[in-house]
N, C-alpha and C positions, 0 to 999 in steps of 0.2 A: 868379759873378765879382764881384757886388756885395759879397758877404761878404769876399772876398779883398782887394778894394780898401779895405774898411773896416778890415781888419786892418793893411794897410800904413799907414793914416793919411794924411790929406791928401786933396786933391781928386782926383776921378777923371780929370779932364782936365788938360792941361798938359804941358810938356816932360818926356820920360822921361830918366832917367839913362843914361849911356853904357853901363853894364852891361846894361841891358835890351835895348838895340839889339844888343849882341854876342850875348846869349842868343837873340834872335830869329833872327839870322843863323845861329847854330849849329844851331838847331832846323830851319831851312830846309835846311841841309846834310844833317842826319840824315835828313830826310824825302825829299829829292830826289836825293841823290848816288847814282850807280850803282856807284861803286867802293867796295869794302869798306874800303879804307884811309882814304878820305875820311870815311866815316861813323864809323870808329873814332876818328879824330883829333877829330871834332866831339864825340863822346860823352866823350872824355877831357877836352876843354876844359870841357864842361858839369859834369863832376865837380869840376874845380878851382874853378868858380864857385859850386857848389851850397852851400857853407858860408856864403859872404858874401852871396850873393843867393838865399837859400833860397826866398823867396816867389816870385820871378820864375821861377826854374827849375822850381819845382813847378807853377806855373800853365801855363807855356808848353811845358815839355819832358816832362811825365809821360806824356802819350799817346804821344809819339814813342819814349820809352824803353821803354814796354810793347811797342810794335810791334817794337822791336829785339830784345827778349827772345823774341818769337814767331818772327821771321823769320831772325835771325842766330845760330841755335843752334850752328852748326858752328864759329863762331869764339869760343873761350873768353875771349879778351882783351876783346872789345867787350862780351860778356855781363857780365864782371866789372866793367867801368867803369859799365855801366848799373845794375847792382845797387848799387854803391857810391853812385852819384848818387841813386838812390831812397832809400837808407838815410839819406843826409845830409838829404834833403828831409823825410822822415817822422819821423825820430828827434828827440826832444827832449833827448837826453843831451848833444849837442854844445853846444846853446844854453845849457843849464844850467851847463856847465863854464865857459863864457866870461863868464857874468854876474858882475858885481861885487856885493859885499854892499850897496852903496849904491843899487842899482837898485830901482825900485818894484815892488810886487806886481802891478800891472797888466800890466807887460811879461811877467812869468812866466805870468800867466793867458793872455795873448795867445799865448805860445809853446805852451802846452798845447793851446789851441784850434786853433792852426795844425797841429800834428802830428795831432790827432784828425780834423781836417777832411780833410787829405791822405790819411789812412788810410781814411776813409769813401769818398773818391773811388776809391782803389785797389781796395778790396774790394767796391765796388758791382757789379763784374763778377766773379762767383765764379771764372771761368776764370783770372783773374789769380793767385789764391791757388793754384789747382791747378797752374798753370804754374810757380809758385815752388816748389811741392813737388817737381815733376819736376826742376827745376834743382838742388835740394838733393841729389838722388840722384847727381848728377855727381861723379866722384871728383876732378876737377881742382880744385886748391886755390883758384885764382883765381875759380872759380864757386861752389864749395860754401860757402866761408867767408862771403863777402858775402851769399849767399842765407840762411844761418843767421842772420846779424845782422839782415837785413831782416825775416825772419819773426818774430824775437823782438821787434823794434820794433813790428810790426803787432799782436802779441798784447798788448803793453803798452798800446797806444793803444785798441784795440777788442777786448778779450779775448773776451767771450762770442760776438760775431759771428764772429770768426776761428776760434774753437774749433768752432763749429757747422759752418762750411764744411769744416774739416779732418776733422771727425767723419763727415760724409757723403761725403767724398772716398774713393774706393776705395783701401784700404791706406794711407790718409793718415798715421795714427799709426805704423804699422809702418815706413814710410819714415824717419820721424824717429828711431825707435829705433835705426836703424843708425848714427846719429852717435856713440853711446856706444862702438861697436866700432872707430871710426876710430883708426888708429895715430898720427895727428898730434894732439898734445895740445891745440893751440889750438882745433881744430874740436871735439874731444871735450868740452873744458871749456865752449865756447860752446853745444854741444849740451845740456849739463846745464842751462845757464841758459834755453835755449829750452824744455826740458821743464818747468822750473819754472813758466814763464808759461803753458804749455799745460795743465798739470794743476790750475791754481788753480780751486777751487770748481766742478769738473766731475767728478762721480762716474763717469760713463760713460767718459770718457777715462782717468781714474785706473785703472779696472779693466782697460782695454785695455793700458795701459802696464805694469801689474803683471804681466799674463799674457804679455807679450812679454819676460819674463825680466829685467825692470828691476831687481828686488831683487838678483839674482845679480851683475849687471854693476856696480851702484852699490857693493855691498859689496866687490867686487874692487878697484874704483878706490880706495875708502877704505883698504883694506889696502895697496895699492901705494904710496899716498901717505904711509903711516906712521901710520894711525889718528889718535889725538888730537894727535900731533906733526906732522901734515900741515899744509898751507897752506890757502889760500882755496878750493882745489878740494874739500877735505874738507867745508868749510862748505857749499858749494853742493850737494854730494851729500846732506848731511844735511837741508838745507832741502827738497830734492826728495823725500826719503824721508818727511818730515813731511807734505808735500802728499799723497802717495799713501796714507798710513795714517790721517791725522786724520779722524775722523768717517766712516770707510769700513770698515764691519764686514766686508765681503767681503774686502778687501785685508788686513785685520788677521788674519783666519782663514787666508788664503793664506800670509801671512808666518810665522805660527806653524806651520802644517802643513808648510811647506817647510824647517823646522829652521833658520830664519835667526836666531831668538833666540839660539841657541847661538853664532852668529858675532859677537854683540855683546859677549861677555864680554871678549875681548882689548882692547876700547876702554878699559876701566877698570882696566887693570893699570898702576898708577903705582908708581914706584920709591920707595925709602926717602928719597931726597934730593928733597924737594918744594920746594926753594928756586928762585926765579927762573923762575916760570911766564911764558911769553910770552903776550901778549894774544890771539894767534891760538889758542893751546892752550886758554886759558880759554874762548874763544868756542866752539871745537869741542867741548870736554867739556860745556859748558852745553847745546849742541844735542843731544848724545848722550843726556844725562840727560832732556831733554825728549822725545826719541824713545821712551825707555823708558816715560815717563809717558803718552804717547799710547796705548800698548798696554794699560795697566792703569788708564786713566782711570775714575773713578766714573761718568761719563756713558755709558760703553760698556755693552752688554748684560752682565748678571751672568755668564752662562755663558762668554762670550768672555774677560772679565776674569779669571775664576777659572782658566781653562785657561792663560792667559798667565802668571799668577802662579805656577802649579805648574811650568810650563816653566822659568821664571827661577830657581826654587829648585833644580830638578834639574840644571840646567846650571852652577850655581855663580855665576850673575850676582848674586843677592841677597847671597851671601857676599862677593863682590868689592865691592859697594856699601857693605856694612858695614865693610869694611877701609878704604875711603876715609873713611867717617864717623868712624872712630876714629884716623885718621892725623893726624900733625902737619905743619904747614907748608902745609896746603891753603888756597887763597884763600877769603875769607869768602863770596863769592857762589857759588862751586862747592860749598862746604860746605852752604850754605843749600839749594841746588837738590838736592844729594844727599839731604839730610834729607827734603825733599818727595818725592823719587823713592822712597826707602825706605818712606815713609809709604804711598804708593799701592800699592807692591808687596806690603805685608803687610796692607792693609786688607781685612778680612772673610775672610782665608785663615788658617785655624787652624794649618796646618803652618808657614807663614811667620811667624805671630805667635809661635809657640812657639820657633822658631829665634831670632827677634829677642830674645826674653826671655832666651835663654841667652848672648847676646853680651856679652862683658866688655871694658871699656876697658883698654888696656895701662898700668895704673897700679900702684902698690905701696901697699897691697894692691889686687888687681883689683876694680873696681866694675862693676856692671851698666851697660850702655849707657843704659838707661832712666834710671837715677839720674843719670848724668853729664849727660844731656840736660835733665832737670828742673832740675838746678843752673843750667844756662844760661838756662832759661826764667824762673826767679825772680830772676835776677841782673839788676838794672836797668842795669848797665854794658854788657851785651851789646846788639848792634844789634837794632833793632825787628823787622826782617825775619827775623832768625835766631830770635828768640823766638816769632814767629808760626809759623815752620816747625817748631819743637820742639813747640809746642802741637798742631799738625796731626798730627805723628808720634804723639804720645801718644793723640790721639783715634782715629787709625787703628789703633793697637795694641789699643785697647779695643773697637773696633767689632765687634759680634757675637762677643765673646770673653769669655764668662762666667768662664772660668778665669783670664784676665788680670785681670778686674775683681776677682775674689776675692783674688788675690795682692796687688793694690794696697790693697784695704780691710783685708786682714789685717795689713798693716804699721802700721795705726792702732789696732788692737785691743790691749787691755792685755796679753794673754797672749803676744803676739809681739813686743812692743817690746823692743829691745836695752837691757838695764839698764846695761851698761857704757858705752854711748854712744860706742863706738869707731867704729861705722859709721853712716852716714846712710841712712835708708830713704826710699823714695818718699813714704810717708805723712807723714813728718816734713817733707820738703821742701814738700809741698803745704800742710800746716798753716802752715809758716813763711811761705810766699807769701801764704796767705789772710789772715794777720793782720799783714803787714808794712805799712810806711808808704808803699809805692809802689803807687799805684792800678792800674798795669798788671799788677804781680805779683798783686794781689788778684783782678783780673778773670781772668787766665790760670789761677790756682790754683782759683778757684771753678768755672770752666768744665771744667777737667780733672777735678775731683772729681765734678762732675755727670755726666760721661761714665762715671766708674767706677760710677755708680748707674743708668745708663740701662737701662730695661726689666729691672730685677733687683730684685724686691720683697724677696728674702731679704737682700741686702746693705743695702738701705735700713733694714731692721730692725736688722741687726747694727751699722750705723754709729751707731745711737742709744746704743750702749754706750760709745762713745768719750768719755773724760773728759780734760779739759785742766786743767793747773795754771796758773792765771792769775798768781798772785803768792805769795810766801812768807807762810805763816800763814793764807791764805784757803783754804777748801775747794775742791776741783776742780769744774768745771762741765762740762756736756755740750757736745759740739761744736755741737749744734743751738742750745743756749742762747747760746753764745758768738757764733754767727753773728747771732742776733737782737739781741744786745747791741750788736755793732758797727754793725748796721743802724740801730738807734735812736740811736746816738751818732755817727753819721756826720759831722755838721756840727762836732762838738766836737773831733774828732781832726785834727791837722795832717798833711796828706798831700801827697806830691809827685804832681802830675797832677790829673786830673779826679775830683772827689768823686762826681760822678754815676756815673762808670764803676765805682767800687767798689760802690756801692749796687746798680747794675744787675746786676753779677756775683753778689753775694750773693743778690739776689732770684731770679735764674735758678737758682742752686743750690737754694734753698729750694723753689721751684716744682717742680723736677725731683724733689727728695727726697720731697715730700709727695704728689705725684701717684701715684694707685693704691696708696697705703699708708695705711690707716686708723690704724694704730698711730702712725705718724709725725705724722699730723694731731692725734691725741689728745695726744701729747707737746707739740706746738706750741701747742695751745689751753690746755694745762695751765698755761702761764705767763700770768698774768692781764694782763701788760703788752702782750702781742703784739697782741691784737684792737684795743684802744684806739689803739695806734700806727698800725695799718693804716687804721682808719676815719678817724683824724685826718689822715693823709697824703692819703687819697682826697678828703676833704671840702674841703681847702684849695684856694684859687685861686692856683696857683703859675705861674712862668714857663714858657717853651716847653721848656727843658731838663728841668724838673722834671715835665712832663707824662708823660714816659716812665716815670719812677719811679712816678707815680700809677697809670699803666696796669698796671705790674707788681705794685703793691700790690693793686689790684683783682683781678688774676689770682690772686694768692696767697690772698686772702680767699675768692674763688670756689672755689678748690681745697679750702679748709678746709670749705666748705659741702658741696660735691659729694661728697667722700670722707669725710664725717663719719659715724661709726657711732653717734652719739648716746649715747656712753658717759659723757660729762660733762653733767650736768644743766644747768649754767649756759650751756653752749655747744652746745645742740642746734641742729639745722638751722633750726627754726622761729624760735628766739630770735635767731639770727644774721641771718636775713632781716628780722625786725622791726627789728633794730638798723640794718641798711642802709636800710630804709624811713624810719626816723626821722632818722638823722644825715646820710645821703647822698642818698637818693632813688634809686629803681630806674633811672629814665631816666639820671640823672647817673652812676650806677655803670656802666651799660652803655656810656655815652659814653666814660667814662675807660678802660674795658676796651678799647674800639676804638682808643685812641691807639697801641697797640702795632703792630697790623698796618698802620696807615696811615703809620707812620714810614718815612722813606726808607732808613735804615740797615737796617731790618728786611727790606725788599725786596731789598737787596743781599746780605744774609746768606743769604736763602732760595734764591739762585741756584745756589750750588755749595758742597760741603762744606769746601773749603779756606778758612781764614780769611785773606783778603787785604784789607788796609786800606791806604789811602794815607797815613794818619797815625795815631798812637795815639789821638787824640781820636775817631776814627771807629769804634774797636773797642768795639762795644756789644752786638751780638747774635751768638749762635752758631747754626750751621746746624741742628743737631739740636733746639735750643730752638724754632726757628721752626715745626718740625713739631709740637711739643707745643702751641704756641699755636693752630695751625690745628685741632688735634684738640679742644682744650678750650674754645675761645672760644664756639662755638655751644652746647655742652653746658651751660656755666655760665650763659649768658644764659637758657636755658630753665629751669634750676634756680632762678634768682632769682624767676621769675614763677609758679612752681608753688605751689599751695595745700598746706595741711597734709594734706588728704585724698589729693591726688595724690602727695605725698611718702610717705604711708603705703603707698599702693598700690605706689609705686616701690620702697619698702623691702622690701615683701613679694616683689615680683618679684625684687629683688636677692638677698633671702635664698634664694628658690627657685633662682635662678641660681647663687648661691654653693654651695647644697647640691648642685645638679647638677654644678657645677664640682668640688666636693669629691669627689663620687662618681666623676666622670670622672678626677680626679687620683688617687684611690685605685686605681681600676682600671688607670690608666696605670702607677702605681707597682707594682701587682701584676704587670702584664704585663711591666714592666721587670725585676722580680725574677725572674719566670719565664723571661724571655729570658736573664738572667744564669745562672740554674740550668741552662737548656737548653745554653747555651754551655759551662758547666762540665761537664755530663754528656757533651756531645759530645767535649770534650777528654779526659775520662776514658775514654770509649769508644775514642777514637783511641789513647790510651796503652795501654789494655787489649788492643786489637786488635793493636797492634805487639808487646806483650809475648806475646800468644797466638801470633803468628806466629813469634816468636823461640823460644818453648817448643816449638811444633810442629816447627820445624827441628831443635831439640836432640833431641826425641823420635825423629824420623826417623833422625838420626845414631846415636842409641843403639840403636834397633831394628836398623839395619844392622850395627852392631858386635856386637849379641847374636846375630844370625843368623850372622855370620862365626864367632863363638865356637862356636855350635852345630854348624856345619859341621865346624870343626876337631875338636870333641869327638867327633862321629860318626865322622870318619875315624880318629881315634885308637882309638875303641872298636872299629871294624871291624878295624883292624890288630891290636889286642890279641886280638880273637876269633880271627883267623886264626892268630896265634901259638899260642894255646891249643889250637886244633884240630890244628895240626901236631904240637904236643907230645903230645897225646892219641893221635893216629894213630900216631906213632912208637912210643909206649909200647905201644900195642895190638899193633902189628906184631911188636915184639920179644917180647911176651908170648905171641903165638900164631903159631908158626912154620908150622903147617900152612896157615893162611889165606894166608900170604905166598907159599908155593909155588903155591897155586891161582891167585893173581893173576898170578904169572909165567907159568903155563901159558896163562892167558887172553890174556896179551899175545902169547905165541907164536902162538896161533891167529889173533889179529888180524893179526899180521905175515904169516902165510901167506895170509890172505884178501887182504891188500893186494898180495902178490906175484902172486896169480892175476889180480887186477884189472889189475895192471901189464902182465902178459903179454897179456891180452885187448886192452888199449890198443895195445900194440906191434903185434899182428896187424892191428888196424884201421888203424894208421898205414901198415903195409906195403901193405894193400889200396889205400889212398888214393894211395900212391906209384905203384902200378901204373896207377891211373886217370890220374894226372898225366902219366906217361910216354906213355900212349896218346894223351892230348890233345896233347902236344908233337909226337909223330910225325904225328898228323893235321894239326896246324897247319903242319908243315914240308911236308907233301904237298899243301897246298892248291893246287888246280888253276888252270887258266887260265880256265875259264868262270866266269861271274858267279854262276851258280846254285850251283855247288859252294862258292864262297866264302861265299855267304849261309848255306848249310846249316851249314858249319863254324862260322861266327860264331855262329849261333843255338845250335848244340850246345855251343860253348865257353862261351857265356854261361850256358847251363843248368848245365853242369858246374861253372863257377866259382861260381855261386850255391849249388849243392849243397855244394861244398867249403867255402864260407864258413860255411854252417850247421853242417857237421860240425866245422869248427874251433872254432866257438863252443861246441859241446857238449864237445869235448875240453878247451877252456879251463876250462869250469865243473868238469869232472871233475878236472882238475889242481888247481884251487883247493881242492876238497873234499879231495883227497889231501894237499895241503900242510897243510890245517887238521888232518887226522888225525895227520900226522907231527908237527906242533907239539904236539899234545895228548900224543902218546906221549913226546916229549922232556920235556914238563913232568912227566909221571909218573915218567920216568926220573930227573929231577932230584930229585924228592921221595924216591925210593928212595935216591939217593946221599946226600941230607941225613940220611935216617934211618940209613944205615949209618955216617955220619961222626959222629954225636952221641956224645960221650964220656960224657955223664952217665948213659946207660942201663947201661953196663957189662955187655954180653952176652958169650956164650961164643965161642970161636974158631971152632967149626963154623959158627955163624950168620954170622960175618964172612966166612968163606971162600965160603959159598954166595952171599952178596950180592955179593962181588967177582966171582964167576963170572958171575952174572946181569948185573952191570954191564958186564963185558967183552963178553958176548954181545949185550947191547942196543946197545952202542956200535958193534959190528961190523955188526949189522943196520941200524942208523941210517945208518952210512956207506954200506952198499950201497944203501939206499933213496935217499940223497942223490945217489949216482952215477946211479941209475936216473932220478931226477927231472931230473938235469942232462941226461942223454941225451934224455929226453923233450922238454925245453925246446929242445935243439938241433934235434931232429927237427921240432918245432913251428916254429922259425925258418926251417928249410929249406922246410917246407911254405908258409909265408908268402911266401918269396922266389919259389917256383914259382908261387904264386897271383898275385903281383904281375906276374911276367913274362908269365903267360898273359893277365892283364887288359890289360897294355900292348900285347900282340900283337893282342888283340881290338880295342883302340882304333885301332891302326894300320890294321887291315883295314877298320874302319868308315870311317876317313878316305879310304882308297883307293876304297871303294865309292861314297862321296859324290862324289868327284872324277869317277869314271867316269860316274856318273849325270848329273852336270852336263855333261860332254863330249857324251854321247849326246843330251841334250836340246838342246844348242846345235846339233849337226850336223843333228838333225831339223828344227829351226827354219830353218836355212840351206837345206836341201833344199826345204822348203815354200815359202820365198821364191822360190827358183829356178823351181820349178814354176809359181808364180803368174806370174812374169815371162815364162816361155816360153808360157804359155797366152795372155797378153796379146799377145805378139808374133805368135803364130799367128793370133789374131783380126784383128790389124791387117793382116797379109800377105794373109789371105783377103779382107778388105774391099778392099784395094788391087787384088787380082786381079780382083775383080768390077767395080770401077770401070774398070780397063783394058779388060776385055772389053766393057763397055758402050761404051767409046770406040772400039772396033775395033782395039785393039792386040793382036797375038798374044802369048799368055802361055804359057810352058812349064810343064810339071808339075814337081813337086819332084824326081822321079827324074831327069828330063832335066837339071835344074839341077845336081844333085849330080854326074852323070856329066861334065857340062861342066866343072864345077869341078875334077873329078879330072884331066880332060885338060889343063886349064890348068896344074895343078900339075906334071904330068909334063913338059910343055914347058918350064916354068921350070927344072925340074931338069936337063934336057938342056942348056939354054943355059948354065947355071952350070958344067956339066962341061966344055963346050967352052971356055969362058973359062979 
C-alpha cells in the first residue's frame, strides 16, 4: 500500500476525492450484494471508472473482481465487465495513448511501474492465471475477447513469470492455440498478438506452439489475407513466425520437414507493375524476406542451413527472389533486403551459387547479375546500405566457392580480358573501384577482391600475373605493385571520404594476398620501397586513427617474415627481424600489432558475416579478415622472438612438412585421377553392358528366326521327299504289274479278316442283348419281399459292371477297326492317284484293272462303313439299356433305404411303448401292494378286465334304448 500511495503522489492522509468514495461503495456492493443484478451493475460502474481512477480501482477492487471471476462464472456479462476492468487497470496502452508529448518522462515511468506492480499482484496467486486460461476457453464473445486482451497485457508486463505459469498449467498452451481457429476475426487476430507475447524468448513454449500445428494455421491466415498485399494481420502472423523460428533449430527443422518452405514461394510473386507500393505491403514483404533469412542464417547449424538452401532452390524460391532482384520499380529498402536474403540463400551452397552466376539482368545486351550488382557497389551515388548489401552478396557468392573465385580472377588475367571493350567484366569493375577517388569504393573493391583470394593459393599466384596500364607511354605495372604505390601515396591523393578507410582496405587486401603464399611475399619484398615504408609507418607516433594503419602495417610485415622462403638474400627472415629490432623494437612492434584486435570496430566486425555499419566512417574491418588476424597474431608474435637456430629448425620442419604435404598432395592427385579413371571405366562398363544386352537380345531374335527358317526348311524337305517317294512308287507300280495284283490280293484277304471280326463282334453283341433282356425281365419281376429286391439289385449291379467292361472292350475294338479302315482308305487313295497320273502313259489293260480294283474297293469300303454304322447304333442302344438298368437300380436302392428307415422308426416306437408299459405295470403293482398293506381289497387284473367288459356292455344297451 505504501508503494501505491507513493505512486499517487501526495500525502497518505487527508481528504479523499469523491471518486475514491464511489469506488469504495461500489466495491462494498460487489462484495456484499446477494442479487446478481446488483453485483453486475456495480462491476459495470467500476469498469467505467477504471480508466480515470486506475490506481484507486486497482487498489480497492482487484480482489473483489477476482472473486467475481471465481464465483459468477454462470453469468457471462458480469465476467466480461470484470475482465475489462482488470484490463484497464493492468494495461499501460490506454495511459500511453492519452499522454501528450509535453508530459515528462517520470509520468511514463510511473505508468509502467503501476502496470507491472498490478500484474505482480494478480499473478502472485497462480490460480488467477489458470482461471484466466479457463475463461479464455469460453466461446462467448464477451468473455473470450476481454480474457485474451487481459492475458496479453499480463505477458507484456511480466512475460517470463506468466510464461512459466502457463507452461506448467495443464494444456495451457494448447488452449490458447484454439484462438487461431476462431471464426471471429477480432478474437483470432488478438490471439495472434497473444501468441506473439507468449513465444518471446521461450524455446519450450515455441516448440509446443509449433507442434500444435501453428505453422499450418498461420500460413493459411496469411494466404487468406492476400499474402504480401494483406493488412496488419499478415504482419502480426509474420512476427509470430519469426518468434517461432529464430534461434530455434528444432522448429526450423520441423518447418522444413513439413514442406512449409514451398508455401513461401507465392509471397514473392510480384507483378510487372511495381509502382505505388503501399507502406503495409513494404512492411509485409520486408518481414517475409527476414523470415527467409532466419531459415538460412549463418549462425544456424551448417547442416540445417544447407538443407533449407537446397529446399529453397528446388521449390523455386531462390529463382523468385532473383526475379525481384532484377525487377524495376522495387522500393530501395525491399531491394536491399532482397539482396541480403539472396546472399544468405546462396552462401556456401554450390548449387545455389552456380545458379546465381547464371542469372542475367533484363538489359540489352544481357549482363550477369553479379556485374550489375558490382556496378552498384562501386557507384558512389548509390545508397550506403545498398552498397553494403551488394558487398555482402558478393562475399556470399565467393564463400567456399573456388569455381566462382576462379571465374572472377580470370576476368583480370590478360588472356581473358575483352579486347573490344564492349562488355564490362567483374574484374574491371573491381579494379576501377580499387583505384577510384571514392574511399568507400576503394574499401569495398579491396574487400571483394580479398574474398576472391580467400583460402586459394593458386589464385593468389595467378593474380600476380595481372598487369595494369597506368598511363600512356609508361610500362604496365603489376596489380600488387599498384596497390603498394597507392598505399604509399595515400596522403597525396585527393579522395572523397576517409583516407584511412582506403589504406585499411588496401592493407587488408595485401595481408590476405600474402598470407600462406611465399611467391606473393617474394614479389612484395622484391620492391625495395615496400619494407622501408612499412617500418616507417610502424615506427612513427601517429594519432588514434593512424594507430589502426600502424597495426595493419605491422601485420603485413609480420606476414612477410612468417611466410618468407628466404629466396631474397637482402630480405631473409633474420635480416627483417634485425631491422625490426633496430628501427622499431620488438615490444613496440608487438604493441602496434595488438592495436588491431583491441579496436572497437574490429570487435563489431567479428560478430557476424554481414557488413552492417551505422555510417561509412565505421566501415573498417571485414568479418573474414578478423578470422585471419586471430589466426596470425599469435604466430607472428612468436616468430619475431625466435632465434636464427629456431628459425632453421622451423624451416627444416616446414620443409619436412612441405615434403610430406607434397607427397600427400601427389597421392591425393593420383587417387583423384584413379577415381576419375574408375568412374570412366564404370561408365564404359555400363555402356558395354547395355550394348551387350542389346546384342544378346538381337542374337536371341536372330536365333529364333533361324530356327523358324530351319523348321520351314525341314517341312519343305519332308514334303519334297514324300512327293518323290510317291512318284517313285507310282512308277514302280506301273512298271511291275505282277506286284500290284499281289498287293490287291493282300488287301482282299485283309478285308475278309475284318469281315470275320465284324461277324464275331455282332455275335457278342447279340449275346449281350440277351443278357440285358434277362436283366430287364428280372427287374420287372422283382418281388414284394425285401430279400428278393436286394438280390436283384446286387445281381443287377454285377451285370451292369460286367456290361460296362464289355462295352469298353467293344469300344477299343471299334477304334482299332476304324483305324484299319482309315488305313485302307489311304492306300486306296494312293492307288487312285497312281492310276490317275497322266505322265506315266501306261497301257489300257492296266487302267482297266485299276478301275475294277477301285470299284471293288469302294464297294467294300461302303459295306464296311455301313457295318460300322450298324455297330455304332447297336452300341448306342446298349448304352441306353445300360443307363435304364442303372437308373432302375438307383430307384430300387432309394426304395430300400426308405423301407429301412421306416422299419427302424417303427422298431424304435415299439421299444418306447414297451418301456412305458413296463413302467406302468411296475407302478400299478406298487400301488396294489400299498393298497393291500392299507387293508383295501384289490381285484386281480382278470376281474378288472371282465368288469370293464360288463360296463361296456351296459353302456351299449343304454345307448340302444335311447
